[in-house]
C-alpha positions in Angstrom: 2.0 7.8 15.7 2.3 10.4 12.9 5.8 11.3 14.1 6.8 7.7 14.2 5.4 7.2 10.6 7.2 10.2 9.2 10.5 9.1 10.8 10.3 5.6 9.3 10.6 6.7 5.7 14.4 6.6 6.1 14.5 3.4 8.0 15.0 0.6 5.5 17.4 -2.3 6.0 18.7 -3.9 2.8 17.1 -7.3 2.3 20.0 -8.4 0.2 22.1 -8.8 3.3 19.5 -11.1 4.8 18.9 -8.6 7.7 15.4 -8.6 9.0 13.4 -5.4 8.1 12.5 -3.3 11.2 9.2 -3.7 12.9 7.7 -0.2 13.2 4.5 -1.1 14.9 1.0 -2.5 14.3 -0.3 -1.2 10.9 -3.3 1.0 11.2 -6.5 -1.1 10.7 -9.1 -0.1 8.1 -12.3 -1.4 6.6 -13.3 0.2 3.3 -15.2 -0.5 0.0 -13.5 -2.2 -2.9 -13.9 -1.4 -6.6 -16.5 -4.2 -6.7 -18.6 -2.8 -3.9 -17.5 -5.3 -1.2 -16.2 -4.3 2.2 -12.6 -5.3 2.9 -10.4 -4.9 5.9 -6.7 -5.0 6.4 -7.3 -8.0 8.7 -8.9 -9.9 5.8 -5.5 -9.8 4.2 -3.7 -11.4 7.2 -1.2 -14.0 6.0 -0.1 -11.9 3.0 2.4 -9.1 2.6 0.4 -5.9 1.8 1.7 -2.8 0.1 -0.6 0.2 0.9 -0.6 3.3 -1.4 -2.9 6.4 -1.6 -4.0 7.6 -5.0 -7.0 9.1 -6.8 -8.5 8.2 -10.1 -8.6 11.6 -11.8 -5.0 12.4 -11.0 -3.2 13.3 -14.2 0.4 13.4 -13.0 1.9 11.7 -9.9 -0.6 9.0 -9.2 -0.3 7.3 -12.6 3.5 7.2 -12.1 3.1 5.4 -8.7 0.4 3.1 -10.1 2.7 2.2 -13.1 5.5 1.4 -10.7 3.3 -0.9 -8.7 2.0 -2.5 -11.9 5.5 -3.3 -13.0 6.2 -4.7 -9.5 3.1 -7.0 -9.7 4.7 -8.5 -12.9 8.1 -8.8 -11.4 6.8 -10.6 -8.3 5.6 -13.5 -10.5 4.0 -16.3 -8.6 4.3 -14.4 -5.3 1.9 -11.8 -6.5 -1.7 -12.5 -5.1 -0.5 -15.7 -3.5 1.9 -14.0 -1.0 1.8 -10.3 -1.8 -1.3 -8.1 -2.1 -1.5 -4.4 -3.2 -4.0 -2.0 -1.7 -4.6 1.5 -3.3 -6.8 3.8 -1.2 -8.4 6.9 -2.8 -8.0 10.4 -1.3 -10.9 11.6 -3.4 -13.8 9.5 -2.1 -16.5 12.0 -3.3 -15.6 11.2 -6.9 -13.9 7.8 -6.7 -16.9 5.5 -6.6 -16.2 1.7 -6.9 -17.0 2.0 -10.6 -14.5 4.9 -11.1 -11.8 2.9 -9.3 -12.6 -0.3 -11.3 -12.1 1.7 -14.5 -8.9 3.2 -13.1 -7.6 -0.3 -12.2 -8.3 -1.7 -15.7 -6.8 1.3 -17.3 -3.5 0.8 -15.5 -3.2 -2.9 -15.9 -3.9 -3.9 -12.3 -4.4 -7.6 -11.7 -7.4 -7.6 -9.4 -6.6 -11.1 -8.2 -3.9 -9.4 -6.0 -4.7 -5.7 -6.1 -7.7 -3.9 -4.6 -8.7 -0.3 -5.0 -10.6 1.1 -2.0 -13.0 4.0 -1.3 -15.4 4.9 1.5 -17.2 7.7 3.2 -15.1 10.9 3.4 -14.8 10.5 7.2 -13.6 6.9 6.8 -10.9 7.9 4.3 -9.9 10.9 6.3 -9.3 8.7 9.4 -7.4 6.0 7.5 -5.2 8.6 5.8 -4.5 10.3 9.1 -3.5 7.1 10.7 -1.1 6.3 7.8 0.5 9.7 8.0 -1.2 11.0 4.7 -2.0 14.6 4.3 -4.5 15.5 1.6 -6.4 18.6 0.5 -8.8 19.1 -2.4 -7.8 22.1 -4.5 -10.2 24.6 -6.1 -9.6 23.1 -9.6 -10.5 19.6 -8.4 -7.1 18.1 -8.0 -6.1 16.6 -4.6 -2.7 17.6 -3.1 -1.6 14.6 -1.0 1.4 12.9 0.5 2.8 9.9 -1.4 3.7 7.3 1.2 3.8 3.6 0.4 3.7 1.3 3.4 4.6 -2.4 3.5 2.7 -4.5 6.0 3.9 -8.0 6.9 1.8 -11.1 7.0 1.1 -10.6 10.8 -0.1 -7.0 10.3 3.0 -5.2 11.4 4.2 -2.1 9.5 7.7 -2.8 8.3 8.8 -0.3 5.7 7.6 3.0 4.2 8.7 4.7 1.0 8.2 8.5 0.8 7.4 9.9 -2.6 7.2 8.2 -6.0 10.9 8.2 -6.8 11.7 5.1 -4.6 13.8 2.4 -6.1 11.5 -0.3 -7.4 14.4 -2.9 -7.1 14.6 -2.0 -3.4 10.9 -2.4 -2.9 11.0 -5.7 -4.8 13.8 -7.0 -2.5 11.8 -5.9 0.6 8.6 -7.6 -0.6 10.6 -10.8 -1.3 12.2 -10.6 2.1 8.8 -10.4 3.8 7.5 -13.3 1.7 10.5 -15.3 2.8 9.4 -14.6 6.4 6.0 -16.2 5.6 7.8 -19.3 4.2 10.0 -19.5 7.3 7.7 -18.4 10.2 10.0 -19.6 12.9 12.7 -17.2 11.8 10.2 -14.3 11.7 9.0 -15.1 15.2 12.5 -15.4 16.6 13.5 -11.9 15.4 10.7 -10.1 17.2 
């Protein structure tokens, strides 16, 4: 599964040409704790397009860049955000990222919590989810967390469709891909026939 995930970073079909995005496989399931202390699973979001990222709240460099890109995308999605598209940010620093710390991070970065959730859990839970999504992370002596930046798009039926490696992905491309997956929700017959 990890080899498959790492190879998929380069597999993106342009949504502008009305081609169907590839179906990589079933997205890894998870059940974690939200910034409000509730338990949430990927299955709970079935019926929506989900963008899954990995961050940590005390990150001072790359995580804020990724979160800012996602915040700009939430605005650009307009009415599709929260109704058809949902963002999930999972911490890689569960020892420090309590629900309260994640709630503070979300508010500080302009996250609309009607369509964006920040998740934490026990260290073993986070380690397992990260591994299944192809995320490497290691806590450094000074407290920072070195980790892979991989954003995964999951369609409304729970299939992993696209992955973006790093934080320098083109937000226009991600917007087109998200909109393409939303169109599949609106035309479910077309999505089923392309499987």
